[in-house]
N, C-alpha and C positions, 0 to 999 in steps of 0.2 A: 588177715588179722594175725596169723602164725608169723608172718614176715615182720610186721610191725613189732610183736612182742619181741622176737629175736633182737630186732634193730635197738631197742629200748634196752634189752639186757646186755647188749654189748656197748652200749654208751655208759651204762653203769658200772660194768665192768672196768671199762678203761679210765672212768673217773675214780673208782676206789682204788685201782691199782696205781694211778698217778699219785694220789694222796697218800697212799702208804709208802711208795718209792720216795716220795718227797720228804715224808716224816722222818725216814731212815738216813737219808741222805743230805739232810739240811746242815749237818757239821760241816761236809765238805762245801756246801754252798754258801754259807753264812762267812766261814773262817777261811782266810787265805795267808796262812803263816810261813815265814821263813824259820827253818830249823837251825839252830847253830849246835855245834859240839860241846860238850861240857868245858873243854879247855880252851874254846875259843877267847882271843884276847880284844877286847873292845877298843877301838881307837876313833877319835873325833877331831874333826879338821881345826877347830879352834884352840886346841891345848888345855881348854877349861878343867880345873880340877875336879875329879869324880871319884866316887866309890862305888863298886859293884857290891850289890847285896843279894844274898840268897835266904828266903824265908820260907821254913816249913808251914805247910797248911794242911788244914783236914782232908780227909779223903786221899791220902798219899800225895799231896801236893806239893810241889817245890817252886816257889816263886822267886824269878831272878829279875834285876832290874839295875837302873842307874840312879845315884844320887849325885847331881850335879851339884856344886859348891861355889859361891863367890864371897868375896870379903864385904862385911856389913850389909847381908841380904836385907831387902824390905818386906819378903815375904817367902813362905814355903808353898810351892804350888805342886799338887798331885796331878800329873799330866796322864789321861787314861787315852791312849792312841786308838787308830783306826782298825779295822779288820783284817789289814794286810801287814805283811812284812814282820819286823822285830824290832827291838830296841836299838839296834845297831843303825838301822834306817831312822828310825824316829830320833834317836839320840842326835843326830847331826841338826835336827830342827830344834830340840829342847836346848841343846847347847847354845844355840843364837838366842833362844828366848831368855836364857838364863844370863847370858851375857849382856844383852841388849836392854834388859829390864831389871837388872840386879837384883835376881831372885834366887834362892835355892830351888831345884826342880826334881821331884820324885816321879821315875819313869819306870813303872813296871809292866814287864811283859805277861800276859794272860797265859793261861795253862797251853802248852802246846805250842806256844810262840817261843822263838829263841832260844834259850837255855831253861826256859821255865818247863815244869813237866807236870803230869796228872793227867786222868782221864776227865774230858771236857762234860761238864754239864753246867746249866745256868746257874745253881744255887753254890754250886763248889765255887764257881767264877766269880761271884758276887763276895761269897766268904773270904775268897783270896783276898780281894782288895781291902777288905775290912782288916785282915792280917797285917797287910802293908800300912794302911793308916795307923793301927795301934801302935806299930814299931815307931813310927815317925811322928807321932801326934803330940810328943811332949816337948812344946817349943812356945816362946812367947811371941813368935812372929804371926803374922795374920796367914790364916789359912786358905788356901784358894783350891777349889776343884775345877779342872779344865777338861772337858770331855770333846774329843774330836770322832763325829760320825759313831760308830759302835761305841766309842769310849764314853759318849753322852750317857749311855745306859749305866754304867759304872759311876759316872759323876753324879748323876741325878740320884742313883739309889744311895750313894754315900753322904750327898746333902740332906737327905731326908732323914738320915739317922744321925748325923754330926754337926750340923750347922754350922759350916764353915763361913769366914766373913764373906766369901763370894764364890759363886758358881758361873761358870763360863762354858757355855753350850754352843758348840760349833758345828754345823752341818748336821744336826741331829734329828732323828725322827721321833715321832709319837709313840710307837709301838710297833714290835717287829712284823705284825701283819700289814701293817700300812706301807710297808717297804715293798711288799709283793702283790699286794692285793689293793684295789680302789679304797679310799678311806671311807665310803658310804657302804663297804662290806664288813659288817660287825660280828661276823662269827666269832664266837670265843675262841681265843689264840691256843687254848689247850687243847683243842681238837687237832690244830694243824702243825703246832709248833712245841718242839721241846725247850727251845731258847725263846720264851714268850717274854722279852723285856717291855717293861711298862712305863715309859717316860712321863705319859701323859697324866697318869693316875698319881705320880709322885710329886707334881708340880704343887699341888693343894696342902702338901706337908713340908713345903721347903720354905726356910724363913730368911734365907741369906739374900744378899744383894745378887741380883740376876743380870748376865750379860747373854745375850743370843745373837750369834752371828752366822747368817745364811746367804748362799749364793741366790741372786735372782733367777737365774737358769738352771738351777740344779735338777737334773732331770732323775737321778737315782733317788734322792730325798728332796722333794719339791719343797720350795720356800714356804708354802702353805702349812707345812707341817711344823716348822720352826714358828710361824705366827700364831699357829694354835697351841704351842707350848707356851709362848709369851702370853697369850690371852689367858690361859688356864692357871696362871702363876696369880696368886692373889695378893702379894706384897706389893707395896707402893715403889720401892726401889728397884726399877727394872729397867733394861735398854735393850733395844731391838735395831740391830742394825744390818739391812739387807744390801748387799755387795752387788752394785749394778754390773750386769753382765757375768757375775761370777757363777761357774759350774761347781760340781762337786769336788774337783780335784785341781783347780786352778785359782783359789782364793789368793794364793800369796804372790800371784802376777799382779793383782789389783792394788793400788795406792790407797784406795778407800778401806780394803780390809787391814793394811797396815796401821792406818790412823784408828780404826776401830780395836784393833789389838793393843794399841799403846793406851787407849782409854781403859779397856778392861785391865792392863796391866800397870795401871797407875794406882799407888798404895798410899799416896798422902794425904788423902780425904777419908 
């Protein structure tokens, strides 16, 4: 009996220590940034015109990013990138989008990414993106929020507040806990996660046209999460594109992905 009690106690101690360690280490687990020096000079392969911006944000934040420009733009797109790298890496992709679809693109880096600075916490990061939007919202162009993976949390948050013409969610999760735990496990995210992003709850508040693009074979964020977001959205103007054979990081290799992207970036209707 004593051995059984000691075994149970050891198991409970292991579980508690694991949960505590995860809680305090999740910043390093969830975010994989590239850091850039403050004097780093951005350069992109297509030579498209761009301006670098630096915006002050609450809680000692400094948000750096890139504003790609084109002649006679059809829309202004706020592109919220994934959990890795920086605006230098994502800027090459956004430059291509801006040129191909003739739109302006605003690409901010999150706190601790690239040249952006500030201690990371979820509410501060969300507020940072509101600061970026406020700075660039004065336009007669259609406004689009495009979120890729982690960026979908910022895109859905912003869309729930500001009602852009269109919301594009690409390889986006339902909520943080569903990335690391089975979807059937419904522990309150506040128990385990400092960064408890809630995309599923935001769907009911969003009134914009919705495009969801997801890889059929995505193992990091299974396509069922994209489908669930699509079903939770109550508006009628919504589109779901499942990319056959696509995983989390290779959608750009699939012709059907570019077909879906072209539809999402058509602004003539």
